[in-house]
C-alpha positions in Angstrom: 14.7 -12.2 4.7 16.9 -13.3 1.8 16.1 -16.6 2.7 12.1 -16.3 2.3 12.6 -14.5 -0.9 14.9 -17.5 -2.3 12.6 -20.0 -1.6 9.6 -17.9 -2.9 11.1 -17.4 -6.1 12.4 -20.8 -6.4 9.0 -22.2 -5.8 10.1 -24.4 -2.6 6.7 -23.3 -1.0 4.6 -24.4 -3.7 6.1 -27.9 -3.3 5.0 -28.0 0.3 1.6 -27.0 -0.4 -0.2 -30.2 -0.2 0.6 -30.8 3.4 2.8 -33.8 3.1 6.3 -33.6 4.2 8.8 -33.2 1.7 12.8 -33.8 1.8 15.3 -31.7 0.0 15.8 -34.1 -2.7 11.8 -34.0 -3.2 12.2 -30.3 -3.5 15.1 -30.5 -5.8 13.7 -32.9 -8.5 10.4 -30.5 -8.5 12.4 -27.1 -8.9 15.8 -28.1 -10.4 17.5 -26.2 -7.1 20.8 -28.3 -5.6 19.8 -30.2 -2.8 22.7 -28.7 -0.6 22.0 -25.1 -1.2 18.1 -26.1 -0.4 19.2 -27.9 2.9 21.2 -24.6 3.9 18.4 -22.4 2.9 15.9 -24.3 5.0 18.3 -24.2 8.4 17.0 -20.4 8.3 13.2 -21.0 7.4 13.1 -23.7 9.8 14.6 -21.7 12.6 12.3 -19.0 11.7 9.3 -21.1 12.0 8.6 -20.3 8.0 9.0 -24.0 7.4 8.5 -26.8 9.9 11.1 -29.0 10.0 10.0 -33.0 10.0 13.4 -34.8 9.9 16.8 -34.8 8.6 16.3 -32.6 5.5 12.5 -33.1 5.7 10.1 -30.3 5.8 6.4 -29.3 6.1 4.2 -26.4 5.8 3.4 -23.9 8.7 0.9 -21.1 8.8 3.3 -18.7 7.4 4.1 -21.1 4.7 0.6 -20.8 3.8 0.6 -17.0 3.9 3.5 -17.0 1.8 1.5 -19.3 -0.8 -1.0 -16.4 -1.1 -0.1 -14.4 -4.2 -1.1 -11.3 -2.7 0.9 -11.8 0.5 3.9 -13.2 -1.9 4.0 -10.2 -3.9 4.2 -8.1 -0.8 7.5 -9.5 0.2 8.5 -9.0 -3.4 7.5 -5.7 -3.0 9.4 -4.7 0.1 12.4 -6.8 -0.7 12.9 -5.6 -4.4 11.4 -1.9 -4.3 11.7 -0.6 -0.9 14.9 -2.7 -0.1 17.5 -0.6 -1.9 16.4 2.6 -0.6 16.1 1.3 2.9 19.6 0.1 2.7 20.7 3.3 1.2 19.0 5.4 4.0 21.9 5.5 6.4 24.6 6.2 3.7 22.3 9.0 2.0 21.7 10.8 5.4 25.3 10.8 6.2 26.3 12.2 2.8 23.8 14.7 3.2 24.5 16.2 6.5 21.6 14.3 8.3 18.9 16.4 7.3 15.4 15.3 6.7 14.9 14.6 2.9 12.6 16.9 1.2 12.8 16.5 -2.7 11.4 13.2 -4.1 13.8 13.7 -7.1 16.7 13.8 -5.1 15.8 11.6 -1.9 17.3 8.5 -0.7 15.0 6.6 -3.7 16.2 8.4 -6.4 19.6 8.3 -5.0 19.4 4.4 -4.7 17.5 4.0 -8.4 19.6 6.5 -10.5 17.3 9.2 -10.1 13.8 7.8 -10.6 11.1 7.7 -8.2 8.7 5.2 -7.4 6.0 6.3 -10.3 8.9 6.8 -12.9 9.9 3.4 -11.9 6.5 1.7 -12.3 6.1 3.4 -15.8 9.7 2.0 -17.1 9.1 -1.3 -15.1 5.1 -2.0 -15.4 5.5 -5.3 -13.7 6.6 -3.4 -10.8 3.4 -1.8 -10.3 1.4 -4.5 -10.9 3.3 -6.3 -8.0 2.4 -3.2 -5.8 -1.4 -3.0 -6.5 -1.4 -7.1 -5.6 0.1 -6.7 -2.6 -2.0 -3.4 -1.5 -5.1 -5.1 -2.8 -4.3 -8.0 -0.2 -3.6 -6.1 2.7 -6.7 -4.3 2.6 -9.1 -7.5 2.2 -10.2 -8.1 5.8 -9.1 -5.1 7.2 -11.5 -2.1 8.4 -12.1 0.2 5.6 -12.6 4.1 5.4 -16.3 3.6 5.4 -16.2 1.5 8.7 -14.4 4.7 10.3 -16.4 7.4 8.5 -20.3 7.5 8.2 -20.2 8.4 4.5 -23.9 7.3 3.9 -25.1 10.1 6.3 -22.2 12.8 5.5 -22.1 12.3 2.0 -24.4 10.0 0.4 -28.0 11.4 1.7 -26.7 15.1 1.3 -25.6 14.9 -2.5 -27.1 16.0 -5.5 -29.0 13.1 -6.9 -28.3 14.1 -10.6 -26.4 11.2 -12.5 -23.8 14.1 -13.4 -23.1 14.9 -10.0 -19.5 13.9 -8.8 -19.9 12.1 -5.8 -16.7 10.8 -4.7 -13.2 11.3 -6.4 -10.3 8.8 -5.2 -7.0 10.6 -5.8 -4.2 8.4 -6.2 -6.8 5.4 -6.1 -4.4 3.0 -7.8 -6.3 -0.1 -9.1 -10.0 1.1 -7.8 -10.0 -1.0 -4.6 -11.3 1.4 -2.3 -14.3 2.6 -5.0 -15.0 -1.0 -5.6 -15.5 -1.7 -1.5 -17.3 1.6 -1.8 -19.9 0.5 -4.3 -20.8 -2.6 -2.6 -23.5 -1.0 -0.8 -26.3 0.1 -3.5 -27.4 3.0 -1.1 -24.0 4.5 -1.9 -24.4 4.6 -5.4 -25.7 8.5 -5.9 -23.5 10.4 -8.2 -20.1 9.6 -10.4 -17.5 7.7 -8.9 -13.8 8.5 -10.3 -10.8 6.8 -9.3 -7.4 8.9 -10.5 -4.0 7.7 -10.7 -0.7 7.5 -13.1 -1.5 5.3 -15.8 0.7 2.5 -14.7 -1.0 2.8 -11.3 -4.7 2.5 -12.8 -7.0 -0.3 -12.5 -8.6 -2.2 -15.6 -11.1 0.6 -17.0 -13.4 -1.9 -18.4 -13.9 -4.2 -15.1 -14.3 -0.7 -13.1 -16.6 0.7 -15.7 -19.1 -2.1 -15.3 -19.0 -1.0 -11.5 -19.9 2.1 -12.2 -16.3 3.7 -11.7 -14.9 5.7 -14.0 -10.9 5.8 -14.3 -9.0 9.2 -15.1 -5.0 9.4 -15.8 -3.9 12.1 -13.3 -0.9 13.2 -11.6 -1.4 14.9 -8.4 1.0 17.2 -8.5 -0.6 19.1 -11.4 -4.1 21.1 -11.1 -7.2 18.8 -10.4 -9.2 18.3 -13.5 -12.5 17.6 -11.5 -13.7 20.6 -10.4 -16.3 19.7 -7.7 -14.9 21.3 -4.3 -17.2 23.7 -3.0 -17.4 25.7 0.2 -19.8 24.5 2.7 -20.7 21.6 0.5 -17.7 19.4 -0.5 -15.6 17.5 1.9 -11.9 16.5 1.5 -11.5 12.8 3.2 -8.0 11.6 3.9 -7.6 7.9 4.6 -4.3 8.1 6.6 -2.7 7.3 9.5 -2.8 10.0 12.3 0.5 9.5 14.7 0.0 10.3 18.5 2.1 13.0 20.3 4.1 10.5 22.0 4.3 6.4 22.6 4.1 5.9 18.5 3.5 2.3 18.3 5.6 0.2 15.9 3.6 0.1 13.0 3.3 4.0 12.9 7.5 4.4 13.7 8.1 2.0 10.7 5.7 3.6 8.4 7.3 7.0 8.8 10.6 5.8 8.4 9.6 4.0 5.0 8.0 7.1 4.0 11.1 9.0 4.6 13.3 6.3 2.5 10.8 5.9 -0.3 9.0 8.9 -0.9 10.8 11.6 1.1 7.5 12.1 2.9 6.2 11.2 6.4 3.5 10.2 8.8 1.9 12.9 10.7 0.1 13.7 13.9 -2.9 15.6 14.3 -1.3 19.1 14.8 0.9 18.4 11.7 -2.1 17.6 9.6 -3.7 20.7 10.9 -0.8 22.9 9.8 -0.6 21.1 6.4 -4.2 21.7 5.7 -4.6 25.0 6.8 -1.6 25.9 4.4 -3.8 24.7 1.8 -6.8 26.9 2.8 -8.4 24.0 4.6 -9.7 23.3 7.8 -10.1 20.0 9.7 -13.9 19.4 10.7 -13.2 16.3 12.6 -10.5 13.1 12.6 -12.6 9.8 12.8 -10.1 7.3 14.0 -10.0 3.5 14.9 -7.1 1.3 16.2 -5.3 3.6 18.7 -5.9 6.6 16.4 -3.7 5.4 13.6 -5.9 4.7 11.0 -8.2 7.6 10.4 -10.0 9.2 8.2 -9.6 13.1 8.3 -12.5 15.3 7.2 -11.8 18.7 5.9 -13.5 21.5 4.4 -12.7 24.7 2.7 -11.7 27.6 5.2 -14.5 30.1 5.2 
């Protein structure tokens, strides 16, 4: 909410970090904000249990406060409020003005309409700090959650069947951002059996020196252009898509919200297994298997070149 964002950027949560109760005046003295404003915003934060009310204009931290003190989760709020918010707010008006049709072109979709013709990636190029905020929240979101190798048996399906030459490309993470997926992958020494490459736009790529020390190559790449790594071979290579797969009915809230977000932000969509099948078939690929957990949402789609 706006109240959480105000307190976050005003550094009010940091004043509560030591666990001791603080008055509005204490917070004002530490941050320079006006005590009356602090008290009014805190009414919202205590009513929603983001902050605990310990007495008249006296406050303490809650578990939610502790979450917002984590830089990654704090950047998640910044990302959704500052980056996603304008497009989501624009979506009803955009659909009304465009005859209630599904947006198809990222260059003219709801996000570009809200941001003066820019899409997410051109916005990151113009304002690199936004890309850093996005990478920070994505890295934090992935920590402690199941990774694709918890769902998909990478060792037996990929690593044990690959040519052991050091020049062999084992895995290319397309649109891999700062490289957190491959960083997790190389934690198991048994998986280090070939070249590992992370590709993304320059504004989204992680630190090349840090990744290189872990045996990961970085490559600037726009996935709307031809793939420069020519490693896909029929009967040998696999396309792995770490994505949500929606059920045909009774879509849970997480999947429904993410689908709406994809429409507003990227003119994209979350898909059912049948929709994934049709999409990949149109590109000359067939689904070998969908490996799923978490009621079928968090999935790895294993696809191969159609014979």
